[in-house]
PALO-247877 format. One record per residue (C-alpha): x, y, z. Coordinates in pm, whole numbers, plus 50000, padded with zeros to 5 digits. Example, Ala and Ser with C-alpha at 12.3 -4.5 7.8 and 13.67 -1.06 7.14 Angstrom:
residues 2
512304955050780/513674989450714/
END
This chain:
residues 273
159747946753577/159367978553810/161278003353644/162938037953822/163638064053590/165928092953803/166168125753601/166958166953666/165848195353557/165158194453147/166618194852863/169688180853081/167888145753149/166188142652762/169188113452670/167918095953017/164148093752919/164738088752527/166458056352705/163778048052941/161388051552643/163338020752444/162727996052759/159838007052936/157427992352660/158927961252767/158867958053136/155457952753166/154557973753481/154508012153529/157698031553510/158218055853782/159828085953713/161638104254019/163258140154043/164828152854330/164888192454478/167308204854705/164688234454787/161658239754789/161228266854519/162408239054281/159848227354285/157788240654006/160748234253729/160848196653880/157028196153803/157868210953429/160688183153377/157958156553521/155398164153288/157948166952964/159208124853047/155438118553096/154638131052744/157778112352620/157228078352771/153628077552742/153988069452366/155108037152510/153368029652804/149518031252902/150758050653231/153748066453406/153898076453782/156358107053884/157478117554227/159458146754345/161608143554684/163988162254875/167338160554959/170878149454826/169608134354519/172128100854501/170598090954862/167148099254774/167298078954433/168748045754637/165998052454910/162888052454669/164988024454462/165028001554816/161348012854913/160158010454593/161447974254541/162417984854180/164437958253910/165957988553749/167678022253746/168028043153479/170228075653523/172438098053359/175978107153365/176948140853269/177368170753495/175008197753419/173528230053637/169718221853730/167648201953996/170288179554046/173538165853885/174008133653780/177998133253743/179998101453641/181998102253973/179408115654195/175978111054190/175498084053911/178738065754063/177288067954399/173858053654305/176008021554131/177818017854412/174798017754664/172408004954458/169837974454529/169617969154202/171327970353833/171898004053674/171448016053297/173368047953251/172138068452942/174978080452783/176258090452366/174058078952128/170598062752190/168158045151987/166258009452024/168617980552151/169117955951864/172607944951971/173907941652312/177977939152419/177657911352730/180987913552877/181177881553073/184477871153223/183077840053382/184577845653720/181777855253919/179677831654043/176427833053902/177877845953593/177097879053443/175007860453164/173097841053436/172077872253668/171297890853296/169457861753224/167307863153541/166717899553615/166977918153296/166327894352963/163037910952959/164087948352898/165527939952547/162887915952399/163067884652199/165317881151884/167677904251979/171377898551904/173887891952178/177767891852155/179377878052458/182807888652472/185787873052658/188297888752679/191577869852738/194647885352893/197757866252924/198717887853200/195717875053383/195567839753261/195597810253498/198987783353497/196377758253313/196007782853022/198527775852722/199787800652470/197427784252205/194677795052413/195327827952430/195547833152092/192247810951947/188977824151860/185687815952022/185157779651774/188757770651872/187797772752233/184547755052221/186277731052001/189137718852248/186687722552526/188287748052715/187447761953048/186237794652789/184687771852573/182687751752821/181667789652910/180377798952587/178357770952537/176587773652827/176157809252733/174887798052413/171767777752547/170397801852763/170617829052511/168417806152270/166037794652560/165427831152614/164737840352203/168147857652175/170667855551912/174127845252056/177777853351927/180357845852137/183557867352083/186877866352225/189477891952184/193107889552315/195167920152532/194427939352785/191137939652925/189357975252919/191257982352614/189877953052424/186157958252545/186517993952462/187707992252141/184667960752094/182177988252202/183758013551998/183597997151660/180757973351697/177477982251599/176217979351972/172908004652166/173607987952501/177047974352671/176527952452959/179347944153221/179487932053648/180437944853935/180627924354306/179087928054579/180707934554921/179547908055155/179097929055460/177037961955314/175297941655029/176717971754795/178177973954396/182087978954440/182897994354172/186637984854131/189138002953883/188437980653574/184607990953594/185118028253643/186998025153344/184888009853090/182058033353248/183498065253214/185048057352848/182538036452678/180758058952423/176898046852431/174638032352681/175578009252990/173997987253222/175797974053526/174577943953682/175717930954075/
END
């Protein structure tokens, strides 16, 4: 898995590098650390930031590539991702003054909207990934779990616990969904062979084949509220959500639900397109 780690000045990007260190060791390829400068006088602090990042990452991987690009941060990150055929981009989300600004709603958001690959956002507390919350509605084809398992399962490694969460909301329920189903737990849905139950059965099979430990879970209520509550109250080191792709431009289109989840979740979040 080819990994692109986008940083700004130090210590602003320390969280990004910490998160990357937990992923890079499983990636199997040399990661690339990129920083973007706007002017030539920024080159020296850029080199210093890259050196610090290399020191941290080389505790997990044998070697690290570093790059400096000049221009607009989001545009250069996307250009590097496209030219380098990367499988995952890691960025930060806070506003800082430095070589670049990774601001949720500006640089980080633009990277997510136009990225040719999934984007992992470093935020909140960072620790080794042992428990993942995967929010799979099953509405997209292929499903989020299908895309995660084929593209990124190696980033978490075997033995990791994955809670597959589906939120059942009466507001978005289809005409064939009975009121009883809107109160059922995952075991009930599987036992009754509902649409969601069949999805859970398929998800468990996929995850077990990858040597991961699956835990289907249902919450009832408003989608964003329930995802955020589960993320806050559970012992998760990573939250995974999906985003649709525009057919014409083949770019991720962040709808209002994704915006709200990304901006409010209090730990690292992976956006898979």
